[in-house]
C-alpha positions, 0 to 999 in steps of 0.5 A: 500500500502506498504512503498516500493511501495509508494517509487517506485511510487514516483521514477516513478513520478520523472522519476528516474527509474530503481532503487533499493529500500531497506526496511531497517526496514524490514531488521532490523526486519528479522535480529533481528529474525535470531539473536534471533533464534541462541542463543549461535551461532556466526552470521556473515554476508557474505558481498558478498551477498550485501555490500551496506553500508546502509544494512551493518549498519543495520546488524551491530546491529545484527551480531557478525561480517562480512565475506569478500572474497577479499581485496576490500571487506575487505577495503569496510567493514572496511571503513563502519564498522571500528570496525567490527570483520572480517573473510577473506575467499575465494580462490585465496588470493594474497600475497597483500591480506594476508598482507592487512588482517593482516594490518587490524586486521582480526580476522580469516583467512580461509586458502584454501590450504597448499600453501596459508598457506605457503605464510601466514607463510612466512610473519613472522606475527601472524595470527589466522586461520581456515582451510577450509575443503572440506569433502566428505559428502552427500549433496543431491540436492543443488543449488551450491556445494562448497564441498562434492567432487572435487571442487576448494574450501577448502581442502580434509582431506589430505590437512588439514593434510598437513596444520597441519604439517606446523602449528606444525613447527612454532608459529606465525600462530595459528590454531583456528578451521575448516571452512566448507561451503559445499553447498548453497540451503539447508533447515534446516534439511539438514543443520543440517545433514551437521553440524553434519558431520562437527562437527564430523570431527572437534572433531576428530582433537581436534578442538572446533571452527567450522564455518559452513558457510552459504547456507541457502535455498532461494526459488525464486519461493515462496518468502514466504518460508523463511528458518526455522531459529528456527529449525536450531537454536534449532538443533545447540543448540542440536549438540553443546558441552560445550566449542565449538564455533559454527559460521554461515555466511549466506548472501543471506538468510539474505538480499535478502528479503529487496530489490526490483528492480523497473523499467518501461515498455518501450514497449509491442509487440507480436512476433510469437504469444508470448507477450513481455514487454521490461523494462528499465534496465535489467540483467545488473542491476539485473543479478540474474535471468540470473545467476540462470536460474529462473524467478525473482518474482514480484508484479502483480498489475493486472492479464492478458495474460502471458507476458515475461519480458525482458530488454534493452540488445542485448541478449536473456539472458536478460530475467527477467521473463517468461510468467508472468500472468500480464497485462502490458502496456507502462509506467507501473511500474514493481517491482521485489521482492527478489532483496536484494542479489546477484543482483546489485553487481554481474551484468555486469553494463557497458554492452551497457553503459546504465545508472546505477540505483538509490538507495533508502532506506525506 
C-alpha cells in the first residue's frame, strides 16, 4: 500500500474527509528529474498551477525561480519564498500591480501590450522586461491556445514593434528578451517545433533571452504518460546558441502528479437504469474535471458495474467521473489521482457553503 493511501485511510478513520493529500517526496523526486533533464535551461515554476506553500518549498530546491500572474500571487510567493527570483506575467496588470512588482524586486516583467508598457514607463522606475509575443505559428491540436492567432494574450509582431519604439525613447525600462507561451497540451516534439519558431523570431530582433513558457502535455486519461522531459531537454540543448538564455515555466506538468483528492461515498442509487455514487465534496473542491470536460482518474480498489461519480452540488456539472468500472458502496473511500494542479485553487469553494477540505502532506 502506498504512503498516500495509508494517509487517506487514516483521514477516513478520523472522519476528516474530503481532503487533499500531497506526496511531497514524490514531488521532490519528479522535480529533481525535470531539473536534471534541462541542463543549461532556466526552470521556473508557474505558481498558478498550485501555490500551496508546502509544494512551493519543495520546488524551491529545484527551480531557478517562480512565475506569478497577479499581485496576490506575487505577495503569496514572496511571503513563502522571500528570496525567490520572480517573473510577473499575465494580462490585465493594474497600475497597483506594476508598482507592487517593482516594490518587490521582480526580476522580469512580461509586458502584454504597448499600453501596459506605457503605464510601466510612466512610473519613472527601472524595470527589466520581456515582451510577450503572440506569433502566428502552427500549433496543431492543443488543449488551450494562448497564441498562434487572435487571442487576448501577448502581442502580434506589430505590437512588439510598437513596444520597441517606446523602449528606444527612454532608459529606465530595459528590454531583456521575448516571452512566448503559445499553447498548453503539447508533447515534446511539438514543443520543440514551437521553440524553434520562437527562437527564430527572437534572433531576428537581436534578442538572446527567450522564455518559452510552459504547456507541457498532461494526459488525464493515462496518468502514466508523463511528458518526455529528456527529449525536450536534449532538443533545447540542440536549438540553443552560445550566449542565449533559454527559460521554461511549466506548472501543471510539474505538480499535478503529487496530489490526490480523497473523499467518501455518501450514497449509491440507480436512476433510469444508470448507477450513481454521490461523494462528499465535489467540483467545488476539485473543479478540474468540470473545467476540462474529462473524467478525473482514480484508484479502483475493486472492479464492478460502471458507476458515475458525482458530488454534493445542485448541478449536473458536478460530475467527477463517468461510468467508472468500480464497485462502490456507502462509506467507501474514493481517491482521485492527478489532483496536484489546477484543482483546489481554481474551484468555486463557497458554492452551497459546504465545508472546505483538509490538507495533508506525506
